[in-house]
N, C-alpha and C positions, 0 to 999 in steps of 0.2 A: 715121663717121670715114673710110670708103672713098670718100666723095663719089660721083661718077658712074662710077667704075671698073667694068669688066666682068670683068677677070682680073688677078690679083695675083701678082707674083713675090716670094716671101718668102726673103730671103737671111740666113743666120746669119753675122754679121760678125766673130766672135771666134776662129774656127777650132775644130777638134775637134768636140765635140758640140753646138755652137751651132745646127747644122742641125736638131736636135730642137726647140730653141726656136722655130726658124722654122716648124716644123710647128704649134706652138700658134697663131701668127699666121695661118697658112693655115687652120686650123680656124675661126677667127673670121671670116675672109673667106668661107669656104664656107657658114657659117650665114647670112651676109648675102646669099647667092645668087650669089656670085662663083666663078669658076674660080680655082684656085691652083696654082702650081708652086713648087718648093723649090730652094734653092741654098746654097752655103757657100763657103769659101775653102780654098786649098791649104796650110794650115798646121795640121799635126797636133800633138798633144801628144807630149812627148819619149819616153814609153814606147812609142809607136807608130812615130814617125819620129825617130831619134836625131840627124839632121842639124839644125843650127840654122836657124831661119827657115822661111819658106814655100817650097814647091817651085815652080819655074817650069814653064810649060806644056810646054816641051821635055822636061822630066824625066818626063812622064806617059806611060803606055801604055794602050791600050784605051779611049781617049776620042774623042769627035767634036768637032772644032774648030768654034768659033763666031766667034772673034776671037783675035788674038794673045795676049790675056790672059784668055781664057775658053773652056771646053769644056763639053760635056755628058758627065757621068760615068754609066756603067752599072755593072752588077755585076762586070764584068771590069776596070774601071779600077784601075790600080795606080800607086804612086809608086816612086822608086828603091829597089832591093832587094826589091821585090815587096809592100810593105805596102799595105793597103787604107785609103782615106780613109773618114771617117764618111759622106761622101756616096755612096761605093760601097755601103755597107751600106744606106743610106736608099733608094737606087735599087732595091735588091732588095726592101725592105719595101713600097715603093709600087708596084713593077712598072712604073716609068717612069724616064727619065733625070733626073738632078739636076744643076743648074748648079754648076760649080767655077770660081771666080775667083782669079786670081793677083794678090795685092796688091803684089808687088815693084815694078811700074812707077809706083806713086804714084797720087794721087787722080784726076788728069785722065784717065789711061789706064784706070783702074778704071771711071770713069764711062762712058767710051766702050764698054768691054767689057760693062757691065751694060745700057746702052742697046741694044747689039746683041743681047744675050741676050733682053731683054724683047721686042724686035721679033720675034725668031725664034720665041719661045714664045707670041706673041700676047697679051702682058700689057701693060696700059696703066697700071699702078701698081707701084712697087717698094717693098717694106717691108724696111728694114734692121734686123735683129733681134739684139739683144745679150742674152745670158743673164747675169743677175746684177746689172747696172746699172753696171759699171765704165766704160762708155762715157760716163757722165755725170760722171766724176771730175774734180775740179779739178786734181789732180796732187799734192796734199799729204796725201791720206788715208793713214793708217798701213798699211792692208791692201792698198792698190793694188799689183797685181803684173803685170797683163797689159794695159796700156792702148794699146799701139802699134797692133795690128791694128784694134781697134775705132775708134781715132781716125782712121786712114787711110781706112777704109771709110766711116765716117760723113761725113768730109770730102768724099768723092767725090760725095755728094748735091748739093753746091754746084755741081757741074759737069755734072750729068745733065740731059739733055733730057726724060727720062721723069719724070712726077710721082712724088714719093716721100714716104714716112713713115719715121720712126724708131720703134723699139719696144723696150721693156725687158720681158723675161719673167723670172720667177723671182727676184724681188727678194732680193738678198743670198745667193742659192743657190750662188754660186761662191766664197764665203768671202773676198771681197775687201772691197768696201764693205759697211758694216753696213746693216741694214734702215733705220735712222734716217737714215743718210747718203744712201741712195738716195731715200727719200721726200722728204728736204729738197731734193735736186737736182731731182726731178720737180716739186716745188712751185715751184722757181726757174724751170723751163721754163713752168709754168702761169702764173706771174706775167708772163712775157714773151709770153703769148698763145698758147703752143704745145701745150697739152694737147688732144688730139683725141678721146680716149675711153679707156675701161678695159674689159677683157674678162677674165672669170674662167673657168677651165677647168670645163666641165660633166663629169658622170660619163662621158659618151660621149667627150668630148675626152680625158679622163684615160686612158681605155682605149686610145685611138689612140696616145697618147704612150707608154704602157706597152709597147705592141707594138713601137714604135720603139726604146725604151730596151733592150729585150731583145736587139736586134740591133746597135745602134749604141753603141760605147763612149762613155759620158758619165757624169759624176758630178753636175754642176750641174743639168742638166735632169732627172735622176732625182730629185734633191731636190725640185724644183718639183712633180713628180708626187706625191711623198709629201705635200707640203703640200696638194694637191688632195684627197688621201685622208684628211685630218684629222690628219696628224702635227703635233706641237707640241713645242717645246723646242729641242734642238740636236743636231747629228750631225756626226761627223768626216768629212772628205774629204781627198784628196791624201795618202793614207797617214798620216793624223793630223796633217798639218802645218797644216791649217786647220779651222775649225769653222763650220758653217752654221746660221743661225737658221731653225727650221721654224715656220711659222704660215700661216694662210690667205692672207696677203699674198703669199707665194711662188707662189701659183697664179694671180696676176694678170698680165696684159700691159697695160702702159701704152703707148698710141700717141701719138706726138709729132710735131709739125711740125719738119722738120729744120733750117730756117734759124733758127727761134726757139731750138731746142736748141743749135745751134752758137754762137748769139749770146748764150747765157746760161750754162747749166751746163757744157756740153761744151767746156771751154776748151782741151783738148788737141787736139780736132778742129779748132778754130779756128786753133790754132798751126801745124798741119801742112797746112792746106788748099791751099797753093800749092807744096808740096814736089814735086820731080820724081821721087822714088823713095821706097821704104820706108826705105832707108839714110839718105836726107836727113831723113826724118821722125824716125828714130831719133836723129840728131844734134841735131835741134831739141829733142826731149824731154830728151836728156842734158844739153843746155845749161841746161835749166830744173831740173836736179837730179832728174828723174823716171826711176826704174829701170823697165825693161820686160821682157817675156817674152823678147825677143831677148838682152838682157844675161844673163838666167838661163840660157838655152840655150847661149850661147857659153861661159859660164864652166864649165858642166858638160861640154861637149864638149872643152874644153881640159884 
């Protein structure tokens, strides 16, 4: 599934703890003999960063610039008010810098930023990792709650010069799409010729993710690790607002070809592919009647 790549940049595309899901993809690459680096986006969950939306690069401190929309985050990287990104914690866990991408400028600029980061880190393949599977949402799923960042980041793959894959880790573990909905969407991508492989967490992988979960605030990726350890049934997350199905399926990562994914299941990514900014993408989804994480955060901030 990694073709002739030698080094992979695995980027969590949904914000918050998705960088831990990126570690799952990185582990698969390492088992295949590839070097792997990690990244994520500048959008933290509301309990960590109360300001709506993702932070801009100019808002960050203690980071090394790579591109106007990307930096390398270390253990000292902070957002406004001094909060730590999930990538800040992951950098401390790994002992190396972790990429942070600002999704505000929209897919084309995100693509240029990720291309620049991949070149700087010596990576010849980018894997865009979503935890849960909501990146594959059609837009009408009852539980869909945070489709915006995923859609914009996946849409960036259409503009990247660096070869890329999409990946879904922790099926249903964010409490948005159900397991059945995610599997149906993966099947839709497969029917379009886009399924590139499936990887399950080994005990060694699970231990690596457990070490990250101990340091990086995340609920969804932690549920996926529980799935790898044999948990079965259901568990509450988001202070009981959502329920996660636990089963061995949650320990899998599905690797997908981005163009086939956007051309089939990932309808929201297709809809925002040519948007000039995150706000433009928000307006496109709003016109389709799709509520996003930005709606939620703005309402609570107000």
